N, C-alpha and C positions, 0 to 999 in steps of 0.2 A: 504494500500500500504506500502511495507517495508520502502521506503524512508521517508514516513510521520512518521512512528513509530520511525525511526532513528532521525528525526528532533525533535520529542517530547522528546527524551531521555535527551536532555540538560536541559529540564525544569522539570525533575523528582522531584527534591527536592522542587521546587516551587509548583508544583501540589499537592504534599503530604502535604505541609504546608497549602495550601488553603482548602483542603478537610478535614484535620484532626485537624485544629486549635481548641483548646478547648473552645475558647471564641467566635470566629466568623467563625465556620466551614461552608463551602459552599457546596451545592450539586454539583455534577459533571457538570450539565448544566451551572450553574452560574460560576463555576471555569473555564469552557471552555471560557465563554464570557470575564471574567477578563483576562485570558491568551491572548486571541486575541487582546484585547484593549492595553494591556501592551506591546506586542511584534509584533504588526502589522501582525498577523497571519490570519486575515480574508481573506478568499478565498484561503489560502494556506493549511489549515487543516479543514477537515469536522468534524462535531460533531460525525458522525458514527466512524471515525478513532480515535477520542479522546475517545469515549466510549470503543473502543477495547483496547486502551492503558490503560485506568483506570481499566478495568476488569483484564488485565494481571498483573497489578502491585499493585492494592489496594483493590477494592471492586467489588462485583457482583451487577449489576444494575437489579432491578426487575421491571417488567411491572406494570403499575398502574392498580388497580382494577376498573372494570366498576361500575357505580352507576346509580340509577334511579333518575331523577331530578323532583322536584316539581316546576312548573312554576306559576307565578302570573301576574297580570295585571301591565302595566307600572305605576310607581309612587305610587304603593300601599304599598310597603314595603322596609325598609332598615334593614339589620341585622348588629349588632355591636358586637365587641369583643376587648379584649386586648391580647397582646402577649409580653412576655419578649424576648428581642433581644440581650442583652449583657450589657456591661459596657461602659460608656463614661465620659470623664472628664467634670465636671461642674465648670466653672470659678467663678460662684457666691459662691458655697460652697467650692471651692478650693480642690476638691477631686473627685475621680471617683465614679459615681453613677449608680445604676441599670437603664437601659434604657428600656422603654416599648413603644409599638406602639399601638395606637388606630386605629382600622380599621372599616370603615363603608362601607358596600357593598349593592348597590341597587340590589334587588332580581331579577328584570326583565332583566336589561341590564348588570349586573355584574360590572358596573362602580363603582369605589371605591374612598373613601377618606382615606388617610393615614396620621397620625400625630405622631411624636415621642414626648414622654413626660417623665419627670423624676418621676412624681407622678400620682397616680390613685385616689387622694382624690376627694371630692365632687366638689370643685371649678374647678379642672382640667377636671373632667368628664363632667360637664355641659358646660364648655368652649369649649371642643372638639365638643360637639353636635352643639353648636351655629356656630362654624367655619365650621363644616361639612355642615349644612344647607346653609350657605352662599356660600360655594364651589359648592354645587349642584344647587344653585339658586332656591331653592324650598324645600318644606317639604313633605315627604311621609306621607301617611295616617297612617302607622303603623311602630313602632320601635320595633324590636325583639331583646331581649338582655338576657344575663345571669342574674342570681340572685345575682348581685354584691351588696355588702353592701352600696356602694356609691349611688346606685339607688333604690334598693329594700330592704326594712327593714324586711319584712316578706313574704316569698314565699307562694303562695297559688294558686291552679289551677283556682279558681273562684273569689277570692277576695284578691289579693296581696296588701300589704301595701308598699307605696313608700316613699322615702325620700321627705321631703316637698319641697326642692328646685327643685328636679327633677320633681315632680308633677306640680309645678308652671311653669316649662319650657314647659311641655307637654300642659298645659292649654293655655299658651301664643301662642304656635305654632299650636294649634288645631290638635295634633297628638295623636294616641292611643298607650299606652305603653303595650307591650305584652311580659312578661317574659317567658322564656322557662320553661318546667317542670324540676324539680330538677334532675340533673345528666342525662339530655337528650340533649347532645350537637347537635344531628342531627336535633333538632327543628330549628336550625339556620345553617343548613349544608352549605349554600353558603359562609358565612363568615368563617366558620370553615375550609372549603377547601382552603380559601385564606390565612390562617395563614402561612402555609409553604411558599407559593409564596412570600408573603410580607416580611417575616423574611429573606428569601434569598436575596430579592431585597435590604433590608436595609443593610445587611452585605456586599453585593457587593458594595453599595455606600460608606460604611465606609472604605472598603479595598482600593477602588480607590481614596478616599479623606480622608487620615488619619489625617489631621490637621483640618478638618471642625468641627465647633461647631454644636449644635443642631438646631440653626436657619438655618444655611446653609444646613444641612442635610435635613431638612424639605422642603426647597426650591427645592432641587434636587429630593426629592421624589414626590413632586407635579408634577414636569416635567416628572418623570417616569410614574406617573398615567395618564397624559394627552397624552404624546408623544410616549411612548413605550407600556406599558400595554394596555392603552386605544385605541391603534390603531391595536391591534391584532384581528384576526378573530377567534371567539370562536364557539364551536359547538352548 
C-alpha cells in the first residue's frame, strides 16, 4: 500500500543501518521485528510491505532452497556447533572481545540450547555441554559435532581420538561422541541450519539491549529459546 511505503520512508536510514551494519548486520526479517518493537509498528506495517520496501531500496530477497530432512528418534541425538557473532565489551578484560555462540540442537524436536561465550577453549567447551544437559534435563544418546581441537584430537571415520576431558565427560554422561566427516558440515545439517537463525537472534538482542553484558544477554537468549523460538510451529 502506498501509505505504508510512505510511512516507512522516515525510517530509511535506520533500516539501512540495521541491515548493512558491518558488525551486527540483521537480515530483513529481524530488522523488521526490531523496527516494530522500537516504533510500535506492529499491526501497522506487514512484513510483505516491509519486504517490498527493502527490495526497492536495498537488496533483493531470494527464496530459500528446499532440502530433504533426515529424521531421528526423540532423545537420540543432539548436534552442536559454534558461530562467531561479533564483538562485545568484556568488563573482566576491560576490552572488546570476539563473541561466539555455542549452539546445541536436538535433532528430533529442533529445541535448542544457546550460550554466548568469549572462549572456545577446553574448559568452556565442556562447561557448555554440562549446562546444555542441565537445560535439557537429560542427555541424548549421541552428540554430533565438528572436529574441533577442543574435543577431537585426531579425526578418523572409524577410530577418532578425543581430548581426555571431553572423553571423560562422555563417559560420565553415558553418551556417544560422533564427529562429522572432515569438511562435511551436512552431517550435522540441523544445527548448521540454525546458525543463521541464532546469529540473527543474538544480534537482535544486542541491538535492542546495547548496554547488556554477556550474562544478561544469555538470560535473554534463554527466554528467546523457550518463549519465542520454542513456541513456533515448525514443518
